[in-house]
Phi, psi and omega in degrees: 000125178263133176263126176288127181263115178205163177235150171223149178244140178215139178222155177201160174227128177240134177237135181218136175263133177243134185277044179222161181296155178308318182302323180290318178295317179303314182298331178296337176262325188275338181258121185301320180295316178295314183299318181297328183293334179245336183261320190252355181248156177174163181276346186277353184206166176252124180292136179248323180210139178218128174222143184217119181219084187277089175196159176301127185090349179287160186234136173249144176225135173221108178242132183212148176259118176290140178302126181055032182210197188282165172270124181249137178228131179240128174229123182236151172235131177280123181256340179203132176222123173236111188310129178066009182238304184202157172225132175236132179227156162248144179211154179239148178235141174235149175230118185051042176081000180258125180294116185258331184195160169230134183224157166241134182227137173244136180241120183243140183241119183234130175287130174229161182305328182275355181142253185226132169261121181249129179237125177248115177244136186215144170230128182238150171246123185250135189257142166046241187292348180263013188301336183257022188269002183303318179297323178295323179296316178298317180295320177297321178292322174303318178298321177295320179294327175292318177297321177298317178302317178297321178295322185284343183258000000 
């Protein structure tokens, strides 16, 4: 079996307003228990590994087996953290042990009269058979922002 070697690039920016203070949205990312409740848990899969180290140079891991589906692995490194302002990470994704992508993501927290404006900007490089997966990544991130909204209310 020959694997076609190719790369694809995909980027997106999502902005969402949450009707709670910046500090509350920030804690949903900075506190491991809170983050796991909306980012790492769910009924669609069984968690296999979880690690959380929220500091510059710290590493997060979330590995889970989807019911009747693939094993997904997320590994992130925090490259910049400014409390209540921004988080920047690089992260890699694997599917059934195959490296599918590397991304850089910036998360920005802005105070607005109604609460918090949150902006997630990301650029990913997708490898080989996953070269067309950029749209799925954006859709998955939209789902995470929806899960965060549920956590915050």
